[in-house]
BALOBA-1460 file (C-alpha; in Angstrom, 3 decimals):
// residues 346
<rec num="1" residu="x" x="2.099" y="-133.121" z="-52.763"/>
<rec num="2" residu="x" x="-1.558" y="-133.129" z="-51.754"/>
<rec num="3" residu="x" x="-3.696" y="-130.143" z="-52.681"/>
<rec num="4" residu="x" x="-4.321" y="-129.301" z="-49.004"/>
<rec num="5" residu="x" x="-0.568" y="-129.068" z="-48.391"/>
<rec num="6" residu="x" x="-0.139" y="-127.082" z="-51.591"/>
<rec num="7" residu="x" x="-2.764" y="-124.550" z="-50.458"/>
<rec num="8" residu="x" x="-1.271" y="-124.343" z="-46.969"/>
<rec num="9" residu="x" x="2.240" y="-123.687" z="-48.285"/>
<rec num="10" residu="x" x="0.981" y="-121.276" z="-50.950"/>
<rec num="11" residu="x" x="-0.815" y="-119.146" z="-48.341"/>
<rec num="12" residu="x" x="2.357" y="-119.010" z="-46.267"/>
<rec num="13" residu="x" x="4.311" y="-118.164" z="-49.419"/>
<rec num="14" residu="x" x="1.935" y="-115.319" z="-50.254"/>
<rec num="15" residu="x" x="2.310" y="-113.808" z="-46.783"/>
<rec num="16" residu="x" x="6.094" y="-114.008" z="-47.052"/>
<rec num="17" residu="x" x="6.032" y="-112.524" z="-50.574"/>
<rec num="18" residu="x" x="3.941" y="-109.503" z="-49.518"/>
<rec num="19" residu="x" x="6.173" y="-108.913" z="-46.483"/>
<rec num="20" residu="x" x="9.294" y="-109.080" z="-48.669"/>
<rec num="21" residu="x" x="7.719" y="-106.653" z="-51.122"/>
<rec num="22" residu="x" x="6.872" y="-104.292" z="-48.258"/>
<rec num="23" residu="x" x="10.404" y="-104.513" z="-46.858"/>
<rec num="24" residu="x" x="11.927" y="-103.844" z="-50.292"/>
<rec num="25" residu="x" x="9.678" y="-100.816" z="-50.765"/>
<rec num="26" residu="x" x="10.576" y="-99.377" z="-47.381"/>
<rec num="27" residu="x" x="14.280" y="-99.959" z="-48.031"/>
<rec num="28" residu="x" x="14.036" y="-98.163" z="-51.377"/>
<rec num="29" residu="x" x="12.075" y="-95.191" z="-50.021"/>
<rec num="30" residu="x" x="14.401" y="-94.707" z="-47.026"/>
<rec num="31" residu="x" x="16.995" y="-93.400" z="-49.425"/>
<rec num="32" residu="x" x="14.660" y="-90.451" z="-50.139"/>
<rec num="33" residu="x" x="12.426" y="-89.878" z="-47.099"/>
<rec num="34" residu="x" x="12.089" y="-90.820" z="-43.425"/>
<rec num="35" residu="x" x="10.926" y="-94.175" z="-42.100"/>
<rec num="36" residu="x" x="7.218" y="-93.504" z="-41.441"/>
<rec num="37" residu="x" x="6.514" y="-91.839" z="-44.805"/>
<rec num="38" residu="x" x="8.477" y="-94.660" z="-46.455"/>
<rec num="39" residu="x" x="6.364" y="-97.245" z="-44.612"/>
<rec num="40" residu="x" x="3.092" y="-95.520" z="-45.593"/>
<rec num="41" residu="x" x="4.077" y="-95.290" z="-49.266"/>
<rec num="42" residu="x" x="5.292" y="-98.896" z="-49.406"/>
<rec num="43" residu="x" x="2.237" y="-100.170" z="-47.562"/>
<rec num="44" residu="x" x="0.009" y="-98.336" z="-50.022"/>
<rec num="45" residu="x" x="1.873" y="-99.948" z="-52.912"/>
<rec num="46" residu="x" x="1.532" y="-103.441" z="-51.407"/>
<rec num="47" residu="x" x="-2.147" y="-103.062" z="-50.480"/>
<rec num="48" residu="x" x="-3.143" y="-101.746" z="-53.921"/>
<rec num="49" residu="x" x="-1.147" y="-104.505" z="-55.587"/>
<rec num="50" residu="x" x="-2.878" y="-107.099" z="-53.419"/>
<rec num="51" residu="x" x="-6.311" y="-105.686" z="-54.290"/>
<rec num="52" residu="x" x="-5.592" y="-105.781" z="-58.033"/>
<rec num="53" residu="x" x="-4.039" y="-109.258" z="-57.883"/>
<rec num="54" residu="x" x="-6.846" y="-110.840" z="-55.862"/>
<rec num="55" residu="x" x="-9.577" y="-109.187" z="-57.927"/>
<rec num="56" residu="x" x="-7.876" y="-110.648" z="-60.978"/>
<rec num="57" residu="x" x="-7.497" y="-114.045" z="-59.316"/>
<rec num="58" residu="x" x="-10.956" y="-114.524" z="-57.830"/>
<rec num="59" residu="x" x="-13.123" y="-112.578" z="-60.298"/>
<rec num="60" residu="x" x="-11.351" y="-112.292" z="-63.650"/>
<rec num="61" residu="x" x="-9.412" y="-115.531" z="-64.126"/>
<rec num="62" residu="x" x="-12.633" y="-117.595" z="-63.820"/>
<rec num="63" residu="x" x="-13.908" y="-115.651" z="-66.851"/>
<rec num="64" residu="x" x="-10.830" y="-116.720" z="-68.790"/>
<rec num="65" residu="x" x="-11.308" y="-120.296" z="-67.599"/>
<rec num="66" residu="x" x="-14.894" y="-120.222" z="-68.913"/>
<rec num="67" residu="x" x="-13.606" y="-118.828" z="-72.258"/>
<rec num="68" residu="x" x="-15.218" y="-115.431" z="-71.847"/>
<rec num="69" residu="x" x="-12.193" y="-113.790" z="-73.409"/>
<rec num="70" residu="x" x="-13.680" y="-110.397" z="-74.247"/>
<rec num="71" residu="x" x="-15.055" y="-109.873" z="-70.746"/>
<rec num="72" residu="x" x="-11.739" y="-110.957" z="-69.270"/>
<rec num="73" residu="x" x="-9.725" y="-108.502" z="-71.364"/>
<rec num="74" residu="x" x="-12.090" y="-105.577" z="-70.734"/>
<rec num="75" residu="x" x="-12.330" y="-106.060" z="-66.969"/>
<rec num="76" residu="x" x="-8.612" y="-106.745" z="-66.640"/>
<rec num="77" residu="x" x="-7.767" y="-103.481" z="-68.413"/>
<rec num="78" residu="x" x="-10.246" y="-101.617" z="-66.205"/>
<rec num="79" residu="x" x="-8.699" y="-103.156" z="-63.085"/>
<rec num="80" residu="x" x="-5.170" y="-102.322" z="-64.217"/>
<rec num="81" residu="x" x="-6.129" y="-98.763" z="-65.144"/>
<rec num="82" residu="x" x="-7.835" y="-98.234" z="-61.788"/>
<rec num="83" residu="x" x="-4.833" y="-99.594" z="-59.936"/>
<rec num="84" residu="x" x="-2.393" y="-97.376" z="-61.804"/>
<rec num="85" residu="x" x="-4.629" y="-94.334" z="-61.266"/>
<rec num="86" residu="x" x="-4.715" y="-94.977" z="-57.522"/>
<rec num="87" residu="x" x="-0.950" y="-95.399" z="-57.448"/>
<rec num="88" residu="x" x="-0.375" y="-92.061" z="-59.147"/>
<rec num="89" residu="x" x="-2.967" y="-90.079" z="-57.184"/>
<rec num="90" residu="x" x="-1.967" y="-91.387" z="-53.776"/>
<rec num="91" residu="x" x="0.963" y="-88.966" z="-53.541"/>
<rec num="92" residu="x" x="-1.385" y="-85.965" z="-53.629"/>
<rec num="93" residu="x" x="-3.230" y="-87.279" z="-50.580"/>
<rec num="94" residu="x" x="-0.169" y="-87.747" z="-48.375"/>
<rec num="95" residu="x" x="0.175" y="-85.331" z="-45.403"/>
<rec num="96" residu="x" x="3.878" y="-84.933" z="-46.083"/>
<rec num="97" residu="x" x="6.025" y="-83.836" z="-49.010"/>
<rec num="98" residu="x" x="7.377" y="-86.484" z="-51.300"/>
<rec num="99" residu="x" x="10.156" y="-85.574" z="-53.736"/>
<rec num="100" residu="x" x="9.037" y="-86.877" z="-57.147"/>
<rec num="101" residu="x" x="12.110" y="-87.979" z="-59.110"/>
<rec num="102" residu="x" x="10.249" y="-89.762" z="-61.899"/>
<rec num="103" residu="x" x="8.021" y="-88.487" z="-64.673"/>
<rec num="104" residu="x" x="4.364" y="-89.387" z="-64.936"/>
<rec num="105" residu="x" x="5.013" y="-91.777" z="-67.802"/>
<rec num="106" residu="x" x="7.873" y="-93.583" z="-66.068"/>
<rec num="107" residu="x" x="5.791" y="-93.931" z="-62.887"/>
<rec num="108" residu="x" x="2.870" y="-95.272" z="-64.930"/>
<rec num="109" residu="x" x="5.112" y="-97.736" z="-66.749"/>
<rec num="110" residu="x" x="6.641" y="-98.916" z="-63.472"/>
<rec num="111" residu="x" x="3.187" y="-99.420" z="-61.947"/>
<rec num="112" residu="x" x="1.904" y="-101.199" z="-65.063"/>
<rec num="113" residu="x" x="4.765" y="-103.685" z="-65.349"/>
<rec num="114" residu="x" x="4.747" y="-104.320" z="-61.602"/>
<rec num="115" residu="x" x="1.073" y="-105.231" z="-61.766"/>
<rec num="116" residu="x" x="1.583" y="-107.370" z="-64.877"/>
<rec num="117" residu="x" x="4.337" y="-109.300" z="-63.097"/>
<rec num="118" residu="x" x="2.195" y="-110.057" z="-60.075"/>
<rec num="119" residu="x" x="-0.829" y="-110.887" z="-62.241"/>
<rec num="120" residu="x" x="1.326" y="-113.340" z="-64.206"/>
<rec num="121" residu="x" x="2.491" y="-114.984" z="-60.983"/>
<rec num="122" residu="x" x="-1.077" y="-115.221" z="-59.658"/>
<rec num="123" residu="x" x="-2.245" y="-116.676" z="-62.998"/>
<rec num="124" residu="x" x="0.460" y="-119.329" z="-62.797"/>
<rec num="125" residu="x" x="-0.651" y="-120.187" z="-59.270"/>
<rec num="126" residu="x" x="-4.295" y="-120.292" z="-60.389"/>
<rec num="127" residu="x" x="-3.653" y="-122.898" z="-63.066"/>
<rec num="128" residu="x" x="-1.392" y="-124.962" z="-60.811"/>
<rec num="129" residu="x" x="-4.175" y="-124.955" z="-58.225"/>
<rec num="130" residu="x" x="-6.684" y="-125.993" z="-60.910"/>
<rec num="131" residu="x" x="-4.356" y="-128.831" z="-61.928"/>
<rec num="132" residu="x" x="-4.156" y="-130.054" z="-58.336"/>
<rec num="133" residu="x" x="-7.944" y="-129.780" z="-58.032"/>
<rec num="134" residu="x" x="-8.460" y="-131.770" z="-61.244"/>
<rec num="135" residu="x" x="-6.011" y="-134.460" z="-60.144"/>
<rec num="136" residu="x" x="-7.628" y="-134.721" z="-56.725"/>
<rec num="137" residu="x" x="-11.074" y="-134.871" z="-58.317"/>
<rec num="138" residu="x" x="-9.966" y="-137.695" z="-60.623"/>
<rec num="139" residu="x" x="-8.566" y="-139.661" z="-57.696"/>
<rec num="140" residu="x" x="-11.778" y="-139.229" z="-55.720"/>
<rec num="141" residu="x" x="-13.827" y="-140.124" z="-58.796"/>
<rec num="142" residu="x" x="-11.848" y="-143.296" z="-59.397"/>
<rec num="143" residu="x" x="-12.252" y="-144.355" z="-55.772"/>
<rec num="144" residu="x" x="-15.937" y="-143.481" z="-55.873"/>
<rec num="145" residu="x" x="-16.391" y="-145.420" z="-59.113"/>
<rec num="146" residu="x" x="-14.894" y="-148.599" z="-57.644"/>
<rec num="147" residu="x" x="-16.949" y="-148.256" z="-54.475"/>
<rec num="148" residu="x" x="-20.071" y="-147.591" z="-56.521"/>
<rec num="149" residu="x" x="-19.603" y="-150.707" z="-58.629"/>
<rec num="150" residu="x" x="-19.172" y="-152.891" z="-55.554"/>
<rec num="151" residu="x" x="-22.107" y="-151.314" z="-53.748"/>
<rec num="152" residu="x" x="-24.208" y="-151.622" z="-56.864"/>
<rec num="153" residu="x" x="-23.647" y="-155.369" z="-57.104"/>
<rec num="154" residu="x" x="-24.504" y="-155.780" z="-53.403"/>
<rec num="155" residu="x" x="-27.372" y="-153.347" z="-52.982"/>
<rec num="156" residu="x" x="-28.097" y="-151.111" z="-55.971"/>
<rec num="157" residu="x" x="-30.286" y="-153.805" z="-57.444"/>
<rec num="158" residu="x" x="-31.072" y="-154.484" z="-53.817"/>
<rec num="159" residu="x" x="-31.461" y="-157.944" z="-52.257"/>
<rec num="160" residu="x" x="-35.222" y="-157.491" z="-51.885"/>
<rec num="161" residu="x" x="-35.621" y="-156.931" z="-55.625"/>
<rec num="162" residu="x" x="-33.163" y="-159.682" z="-56.550"/>
<rec num="163" residu="x" x="-34.623" y="-162.320" z="-54.216"/>
<rec num="164" residu="x" x="-38.170" y="-161.348" z="-55.101"/>
<rec num="165" residu="x" x="-37.409" y="-161.697" z="-58.808"/>
<rec num="166" residu="x" x="-35.658" y="-165.026" z="-58.263"/>
<rec num="167" residu="x" x="-38.617" y="-166.249" z="-56.217"/>
<rec num="168" residu="x" x="-40.942" y="-165.234" z="-59.040"/>
<rec num="169" residu="x" x="-38.790" y="-167.112" z="-61.526"/>
<rec num="170" residu="x" x="-38.672" y="-170.153" z="-59.218"/>
<rec num="171" residu="x" x="-42.434" y="-170.220" z="-58.760"/>
<rec num="172" residu="x" x="-42.955" y="-169.785" z="-62.500"/>
<rec num="173" residu="x" x="-40.506" y="-172.629" z="-63.188"/>
<rec num="174" residu="x" x="-42.341" y="-174.965" z="-60.786"/>
<rec num="175" residu="x" x="-45.653" y="-174.357" z="-62.506"/>
<rec num="176" residu="x" x="-44.212" y="-174.322" z="-66.005"/>
<rec num="177" residu="x" x="-45.225" y="-170.683" z="-66.480"/>
<rec num="178" residu="x" x="-44.199" y="-169.251" z="-69.831"/>
<rec num="179" residu="x" x="-42.814" y="-166.135" z="-68.090"/>
<rec num="180" residu="x" x="-39.909" y="-168.093" z="-66.597"/>
<rec num="181" residu="x" x="-37.487" y="-167.887" z="-69.493"/>
<rec num="182" residu="x" x="-38.228" y="-164.238" z="-70.469"/>
<rec num="183" residu="x" x="-37.888" y="-163.021" z="-66.866"/>
<rec num="184" residu="x" x="-34.646" y="-164.931" z="-66.415"/>
<rec num="185" residu="x" x="-33.367" y="-163.485" z="-69.677"/>
<rec num="186" residu="x" x="-34.171" y="-159.909" z="-68.560"/>
<rec num="187" residu="x" x="-32.511" y="-160.423" z="-65.189"/>
<rec num="188" residu="x" x="-29.428" y="-161.859" z="-66.884"/>
<rec num="189" residu="x" x="-29.344" y="-158.809" z="-69.157"/>
<rec num="190" residu="x" x="-29.318" y="-156.455" z="-66.168"/>
<rec num="191" residu="x" x="-26.554" y="-158.396" z="-64.411"/>
<rec num="192" residu="x" x="-24.543" y="-158.606" z="-67.637"/>
<rec num="193" residu="x" x="-24.771" y="-154.839" z="-68.041"/>
<rec num="194" residu="x" x="-23.599" y="-154.251" z="-64.461"/>
<rec num="195" residu="x" x="-20.678" y="-156.662" z="-64.645"/>
<rec num="196" residu="x" x="-19.369" y="-156.178" z="-68.171"/>
<rec num="197" residu="x" x="-20.485" y="-152.742" z="-69.368"/>
<rec num="198" residu="x" x="-19.947" y="-150.593" z="-66.277"/>
<rec num="199" residu="x" x="-16.184" y="-150.903" z="-65.905"/>
<rec num="200" residu="x" x="-15.593" y="-147.607" z="-67.746"/>
<rec num="201" residu="x" x="-16.217" y="-143.972" z="-66.789"/>
<rec num="202" residu="x" x="-18.996" y="-143.798" z="-69.389"/>
<rec num="203" residu="x" x="-21.276" y="-146.241" z="-71.175"/>
<rec num="204" residu="x" x="-23.388" y="-145.928" z="-74.277"/>
<rec num="205" residu="x" x="-26.692" y="-144.318" z="-73.377"/>
<rec num="206" residu="x" x="-28.624" y="-146.855" z="-75.437"/>
<rec num="207" residu="x" x="-27.130" y="-149.690" z="-73.335"/>
<rec num="208" residu="x" x="-28.151" y="-147.914" z="-70.133"/>
<rec num="209" residu="x" x="-31.638" y="-147.576" z="-71.616"/>
<rec num="210" residu="x" x="-31.628" y="-151.263" z="-72.533"/>
<rec num="211" residu="x" x="-30.865" y="-152.133" z="-68.906"/>
<rec num="212" residu="x" x="-33.735" y="-149.877" z="-67.820"/>
<rec num="213" residu="x" x="-36.063" y="-151.605" z="-70.287"/>
<rec num="214" residu="x" x="-35.080" y="-155.010" z="-68.860"/>
<rec num="215" residu="x" x="-35.742" y="-153.748" z="-65.350"/>
<rec num="216" residu="x" x="-39.168" y="-152.408" z="-66.289"/>
<rec num="217" residu="x" x="-40.072" y="-155.547" z="-68.197"/>
<rec num="218" residu="x" x="-39.441" y="-157.658" z="-65.102"/>
<rec num="219" residu="x" x="-41.933" y="-155.499" z="-63.210"/>
<rec num="220" residu="x" x="-44.450" y="-155.731" z="-66.050"/>
<rec num="221" residu="x" x="-44.229" y="-159.525" z="-65.969"/>
<rec num="222" residu="x" x="-45.147" y="-159.555" z="-62.270"/>
<rec num="223" residu="x" x="-48.563" y="-158.164" z="-63.208"/>
<rec num="224" residu="x" x="-49.423" y="-158.642" z="-66.872"/>
<rec num="225" residu="x" x="-52.587" y="-156.540" z="-66.472"/>
<rec num="226" residu="x" x="-50.557" y="-153.450" z="-65.552"/>
<rec num="227" residu="x" x="-50.271" y="-151.090" z="-68.519"/>
<rec num="228" residu="x" x="-49.039" y="-148.004" z="-66.683"/>
<rec num="229" residu="x" x="-45.344" y="-148.864" z="-66.682"/>
<rec num="230" residu="x" x="-44.168" y="-146.726" z="-69.582"/>
<rec num="231" residu="x" x="-40.774" y="-145.599" z="-70.849"/>
<rec num="232" residu="x" x="-40.551" y="-143.147" z="-73.753"/>
<rec num="233" residu="x" x="-37.332" y="-141.774" z="-75.204"/>
<rec num="234" residu="x" x="-36.147" y="-139.950" z="-78.278"/>
<rec num="235" residu="x" x="-33.006" y="-138.343" z="-79.641"/>
<rec num="236" residu="x" x="-30.828" y="-141.158" z="-78.282"/>
<rec num="237" residu="x" x="-27.959" y="-141.994" z="-80.619"/>
<rec num="238" residu="x" x="-25.299" y="-144.681" z="-80.567"/>
<rec num="239" residu="x" x="-22.572" y="-142.094" z="-79.996"/>
<rec num="240" residu="x" x="-24.097" y="-140.684" z="-76.801"/>
<rec num="241" residu="x" x="-22.208" y="-141.637" z="-73.643"/>
<rec num="242" residu="x" x="-23.352" y="-141.246" z="-70.036"/>
<rec num="243" residu="x" x="-21.992" y="-142.094" z="-66.586"/>
<rec num="244" residu="x" x="-23.091" y="-145.675" z="-65.825"/>
<rec num="245" residu="x" x="-25.753" y="-146.766" z="-63.342"/>
<rec num="246" residu="x" x="-27.105" y="-143.341" z="-62.354"/>
<rec num="247" residu="x" x="-30.239" y="-143.597" z="-64.492"/>
<rec num="248" residu="x" x="-30.708" y="-147.282" z="-63.678"/>
<rec num="249" residu="x" x="-30.438" y="-146.454" z="-59.984"/>
<rec num="250" residu="x" x="-33.177" y="-143.821" z="-60.234"/>
<rec num="251" residu="x" x="-35.464" y="-146.206" z="-62.102"/>
<rec num="252" residu="x" x="-34.848" y="-149.085" z="-59.686"/>
<rec num="253" residu="x" x="-35.827" y="-146.846" z="-56.782"/>
<rec num="254" residu="x" x="-38.954" y="-145.743" z="-58.642"/>
<rec num="255" residu="x" x="-39.897" y="-149.403" z="-59.105"/>
<rec num="256" residu="x" x="-39.208" y="-150.130" z="-55.456"/>
<rec num="257" residu="x" x="-41.350" y="-147.279" z="-54.119"/>
<rec num="258" residu="x" x="-44.152" y="-147.580" z="-56.658"/>
<rec num="259" residu="x" x="-47.324" y="-149.622" z="-56.146"/>
<rec num="260" residu="x" x="-47.584" y="-150.334" z="-59.878"/>
<rec num="261" residu="x" x="-47.248" y="-154.109" z="-59.446"/>
<rec num="262" residu="x" x="-49.885" y="-154.460" z="-56.712"/>
<rec num="263" residu="x" x="-52.310" y="-151.774" z="-57.874"/>
<rec num="264" residu="x" x="-53.525" y="-151.295" z="-61.442"/>
<rec num="265" residu="x" x="-54.023" y="-147.601" z="-60.687"/>
<rec num="266" residu="x" x="-50.361" y="-147.271" z="-59.805"/>
<rec num="267" residu="x" x="-47.844" y="-146.218" z="-62.417"/>
<rec num="268" residu="x" x="-44.211" y="-145.723" z="-63.376"/>
<rec num="269" residu="x" x="-43.610" y="-143.246" z="-66.182"/>
<rec num="270" residu="x" x="-40.193" y="-142.483" z="-67.588"/>
<rec num="271" residu="x" x="-39.141" y="-140.074" z="-70.286"/>
<rec num="272" residu="x" x="-35.686" y="-139.509" z="-71.754"/>
<rec num="273" residu="x" x="-34.994" y="-136.918" z="-74.427"/>
<rec num="274" residu="x" x="-31.692" y="-135.763" z="-75.899"/>
<rec num="275" residu="x" x="-31.641" y="-132.391" z="-77.650"/>
<rec num="276" residu="x" x="-29.346" y="-131.135" z="-80.414"/>
<rec num="277" residu="x" x="-26.839" y="-129.850" z="-77.839"/>
<rec num="278" residu="x" x="-26.492" y="-133.430" z="-76.521"/>
<rec num="279" residu="x" x="-28.237" y="-132.524" z="-73.271"/>
<rec num="280" residu="x" x="-30.201" y="-135.379" z="-71.721"/>
<rec num="281" residu="x" x="-33.465" y="-134.554" z="-69.967"/>
<rec num="282" residu="x" x="-34.532" y="-137.551" z="-67.878"/>
<rec num="283" residu="x" x="-37.837" y="-137.575" z="-65.989"/>
<rec num="284" residu="x" x="-39.117" y="-140.158" z="-63.519"/>
<rec num="285" residu="x" x="-42.668" y="-140.141" z="-62.199"/>
<rec num="286" residu="x" x="-44.201" y="-142.853" z="-60.035"/>
<rec num="287" residu="x" x="-47.113" y="-143.450" z="-57.701"/>
<rec num="288" residu="x" x="-46.096" y="-144.151" z="-54.112"/>
<rec num="289" residu="x" x="-46.852" y="-147.139" z="-51.944"/>
<rec num="290" residu="x" x="-48.853" y="-146.237" z="-48.873"/>
<rec num="291" residu="x" x="-47.119" y="-146.394" z="-45.494"/>
<rec num="292" residu="x" x="-43.742" y="-146.009" z="-47.192"/>
<rec num="293" residu="x" x="-41.175" y="-143.373" z="-46.387"/>
<rec num="294" residu="x" x="-41.184" y="-141.827" z="-49.826"/>
<rec num="295" residu="x" x="-39.218" y="-138.738" z="-48.907"/>
<rec num="296" residu="x" x="-35.949" y="-140.477" z="-49.684"/>
<rec num="297" residu="x" x="-34.698" y="-143.039" z="-52.116"/>
<rec num="298" residu="x" x="-34.042" y="-146.557" z="-50.938"/>
<rec num="299" residu="x" x="-32.043" y="-146.741" z="-47.710"/>
<rec num="300" residu="x" x="-30.636" y="-150.027" z="-48.979"/>
<rec num="301" residu="x" x="-29.272" y="-148.519" z="-52.203"/>
<rec num="302" residu="x" x="-26.886" y="-145.702" z="-52.825"/>
<rec num="303" residu="x" x="-29.555" y="-143.162" z="-51.945"/>
<rec num="304" residu="x" x="-30.256" y="-139.765" z="-53.379"/>
<rec num="305" residu="x" x="-27.362" y="-138.121" z="-51.532"/>
<rec num="306" residu="x" x="-24.841" y="-140.490" z="-53.060"/>
<rec num="307" residu="x" x="-26.372" y="-140.020" z="-56.492"/>
<rec num="308" residu="x" x="-25.955" y="-136.281" z="-56.105"/>
<rec num="309" residu="x" x="-22.390" y="-136.821" z="-54.912"/>
<rec num="310" residu="x" x="-21.574" y="-138.847" z="-58.018"/>
<rec num="311" residu="x" x="-23.215" y="-136.252" z="-60.235"/>
<rec num="312" residu="x" x="-21.171" y="-133.520" z="-58.545"/>
<rec num="313" residu="x" x="-17.959" y="-135.442" z="-59.135"/>
<rec num="314" residu="x" x="-18.774" y="-136.368" z="-62.714"/>
<rec num="315" residu="x" x="-20.573" y="-133.294" z="-64.008"/>
<rec num="316" residu="x" x="-19.747" y="-130.454" z="-61.606"/>
<rec num="317" residu="x" x="-22.100" y="-127.520" z="-62.111"/>
<rec num="318" residu="x" x="-23.153" y="-128.645" z="-65.598"/>
<rec num="319" residu="x" x="-26.068" y="-130.800" z="-64.441"/>
<rec num="320" residu="x" x="-29.410" y="-129.911" z="-62.857"/>
<rec num="321" residu="x" x="-31.733" y="-132.047" z="-60.773"/>
<rec num="322" residu="x" x="-34.980" y="-131.358" z="-58.951"/>
<rec num="323" residu="x" x="-37.642" y="-133.533" z="-57.356"/>
<rec num="324" residu="x" x="-41.115" y="-133.189" z="-55.854"/>
<rec num="325" residu="x" x="-43.199" y="-135.381" z="-53.585"/>
<rec num="326" residu="x" x="-46.828" y="-134.782" z="-52.591"/>
<rec num="327" residu="x" x="-47.206" y="-138.060" z="-50.718"/>
<rec num="328" residu="x" x="-48.959" y="-139.783" z="-53.611"/>
<rec num="329" residu="x" x="-46.672" y="-139.090" z="-56.563"/>
<rec num="330" residu="x" x="-42.906" y="-138.717" z="-56.666"/>
<rec num="331" residu="x" x="-41.316" y="-136.870" z="-59.587"/>
<rec num="332" residu="x" x="-37.679" y="-136.306" z="-60.410"/>
<rec num="333" residu="x" x="-36.106" y="-134.450" z="-63.325"/>
<rec num="334" residu="x" x="-32.457" y="-134.664" z="-64.246"/>
<rec num="335" residu="x" x="-30.516" y="-132.802" z="-66.939"/>
<rec num="336" residu="x" x="-26.976" y="-133.857" z="-67.734"/>
<rec num="337" residu="x" x="-24.672" y="-133.134" z="-70.682"/>
<rec num="338" residu="x" x="-23.734" y="-136.246" z="-72.598"/>
<rec num="339" residu="x" x="-20.296" y="-137.112" z="-73.876"/>
<rec num="340" residu="x" x="-20.083" y="-137.652" z="-77.625"/>
<rec num="341" residu="x" x="-18.111" y="-140.712" z="-78.693"/>
<rec num="342" residu="x" x="-16.774" y="-139.324" z="-81.976"/>
<rec num="343" residu="x" x="-15.712" y="-135.708" z="-82.541"/>
<rec num="344" residu="x" x="-17.446" y="-135.452" z="-85.915"/>
<rec num="345" residu="x" x="-20.832" y="-135.590" z="-84.176"/>
<rec num="346" residu="x" x="-20.154" y="-132.485" z="-82.073"/>
């Protein structure tokens, strides 16, 4: 069953459940009082139960899911206590007499266990819904991964870059330029990384960095006098894993929009740093070619929106990204949590 169908049926099931509970309450109270007082009392019971259950579902269960156990327990007890208090005090507010046949303690116990039952049912539904969400997310991620790999081979290292690099290599080969073999080697390294290393959900961060280094080196070779293409990184270990191609994509777009090859005053500066909590801080800064639409990433590549989409699928709300563009310099900062290959490093 798809999650959309599950949600649709669950909403219908909730409506039916509350109506059944209301009907059962009215039926029980009719043995003691008239219809309208019975309906008011039962409706009060259902409404208060709904309030407690949905507060627990939407506000408290997420605390438990985020492992904030103490907060969950405290707020759940407060919610239960408030619900029971409202149950017991409602009778004093009714405009008609209600014959109390139960003691305060028995009424409290009945209210408590009724709420616990419905909270347990809502908790079960919550985790089933989370399971459906996780499964759906994995399916979307797998589809997105396959599409990304295909699109990457066709346009991520876009045709302009690929043909331009091949033309450079061809012209170097014709003139016997010593850059021919090194540039061909770097290009082969990038293609090898795309084809053979990116068939998993994660790759070693140092291999992603190696692909970035190859990409930058190709651009350095196009203008050997350019010294402002710089990549600094620290804290990178062999056990750090990252989603493939995201960083390479950002760097390729920086190279495409930068004037570093044609202008010695242009630049591409990259910085990657991994802290002790295995959080990667990646920064891209590049000068911008004039008369270029620098407000977006390459229209021929995946684009910034698709990068964000992949990040959302892969990292949820655990990553952070911001960018700035003043027309002359484009800057982007990305923070993502890395996966650790072996548990002993955590």
